N, C-alpha and C positions, 0 to 999 in steps of 0.2 A: 422532509420530502424524500421518497425512495430513490435510490440510485438505479439507473437503467443498466441492465446487463445483457450483452449479446453473447451467444455461445456458438462456437464454430466446431463442426464435427465432420468426419468422413465416413463413419460406419454406423453401428447399431445404436450408439447414443446412450449407453448405460450411465456414464458419468453426467451427461446432460440431464437425464431424468433425475439423478440424485441432486444435482444443483437446483433444478427447477422445483422439485418437490420441497426443497428446504426453504425456498424463497416465498414463504407465506406468513400470515399472522404478523408478528412484530419484527420480522426480518427486514433489515434496512435496504434490501435490494429486490428488484423484480425483473424477470426475464422479458425482454422486449423483442428478441429475434433469435431464431436458430437458423444458422446458415451453413450450407455444405458445398463442397467442391464436387460432390457426386449427387446427381439428381435422384439416384436410386438408393441413397443412404437410408438405412432403416430408421435412423434417428429423426428424420424429417417427419415421418408418419407418426412417430411417438409424440413429437412436439405438437403436431396438429391436433392430436387427440387430447392434449393437455391445454389446447386453446392458445398456444404460443404462435405468433406469426413466423412463417418460414420462408426461406429463399434458397435457391440452388444456383450456383454459378459454376458451370461445368468447366473444369480446368482444361479438359481435352480440346475444347473449342479454341483455345489460345495457342495450341501447338507448343512450341518451345519459347514463346514470348512470355516469360515469367512476369516481367514488369507490367505487361498489359493485364494479366490476371490479377496481380496485386492491386492495380488501379481500379479494376472493376469491384474487387472485394472492398477496397477502401470506400468507394462511392456508395456501395450498399450499406456499409456501416454508418457512414455519415448521415444517410437518409434515416437510419433507425435511431440516431443520436444516443448511442450508449455511453455511459460513464466508464464502464469496465468491459473488457472483452475476455472471455474465458475460452481457451483452446481445450477441447475435450475429445481427444482422439482425432485431431485435425492433422492429416498426414501429408501436408504440403509445407515445404520450406519457404518461408516468406522472406522477401528481400530486405536489405538494410534500410532502404528508403521508406518502405511500409512500416517497419518497426519504429523508425524515428517519429512517425506521425502518431503512434500509439504508445510512446514511451511512458513507462510507469502506469499504464492503464491495462496491461495485458498479462494474464496468468496462464500457466500451462501445468498439466499434470503429466508426470513421466514415470514409467514403471521400473524405477531402480532407485537406490539410495545415492542420488547424485552427491558428489561429482563422479561416482562410478557409473560406467556403462551408458554413456551418452549414445543416442542413436537407437538402432534396432536390435532385436534378439537379446533383450536385456536378461530375460529369465534363463535362457540357455547359457549366456555368458557368465552369470553368477554361479551356475552349477559347474561349468567348465573350470572356473577359477577355484572351486572348492570352498566358496564362501559359507559361513555359518548362518548369516542373516541376509535378508533381502527385503525389498519393500517398494515404496513409492514416494515421490517428492512433488510438492507443488512449489513452483518458483515463478518469479517475475520473468517475463520474456525479454530477451535482449537479441541483438543481431547474431550472437554466437549460439550455435545449436545446443539446446538443452543446458543453457547456462543461465546466469542471472541470479539475483539474491534468492536464497532458499527461504520459503515462507512456511513450510511444514513438511514433516516426514512421518511415515508410518512404517514400522519395522516388524518383521515376523521372523521366526526361526525357520531355517531350511531343514527339512527332515531327511533321513537317510534314503527314503524311497521316492523323494520328490523327482518329478520330471519337469521339463519346461512348461508343459501343459498344466500339471497340477499346481505348480508354483504360481502361474498366471491366475489360475482360478482362486487360489488362496489369497493372493494380493488384492484382487478386484474388490472384495467387500471393504477393504481398508481404504482403497481409492474413494469409494462411495461415502466413507465417513470423513476422510481427511479433506477432500476438496470443498465440501460445504462448510466445514469448520473454518478453513482458511478464508474462504470468500466472505463469510459473515463478519470476520474481523476486518478484512481488507476494505470492504465498502465503507467502513467507518474511519478509514485512514490508519488502522492499527496493523502494523507489519510485524508484530511480535510473532516469531515462529510457533507453530503448533506441532507437538510431537506425540504420536500415538504408538503404543507397543502392544503386541499380542499378549493376551492374558496367558499366564503359565498354567 
């Protein structure tokens, strides 16, 4: 029986599309919900075009009451009955109580080689540090920001002419390869990390 996968996003949803497109044929998972904290997120329309149920819970309606937003999000997920939740560009920090309810059921993709550069501006920070390599990481989500067991990483070389924008553009295709590869293993209970490298 296929595992049910919910995907949370805040923006255009390119990682959501990569995940959803991978969950066909003999893949052991299927997307059952794409949910956003932004009713105008472009990823919702893409999911609808792919025939995936969508829902928006506007975080602005909750003001500063993060717990109430988390509760609404949790209720929506419970209704969809996912086995796994994938954060794919979901730009809200979720509380520890919410995380505890979905412990070892939630994945995230982050645009850095964790544990380096948790948080925002990852590409610019890699350049500012003079790093030779950069990339992305898929990890299990814990209550600590961009923490949790690493389930996969993709690494690319930083070029002498790279900017934060060019680096982000070069990392993105690797995100689209890495996340589906990790998810395919994860839905079977396999947490062996996946490592991808840029071809020389």
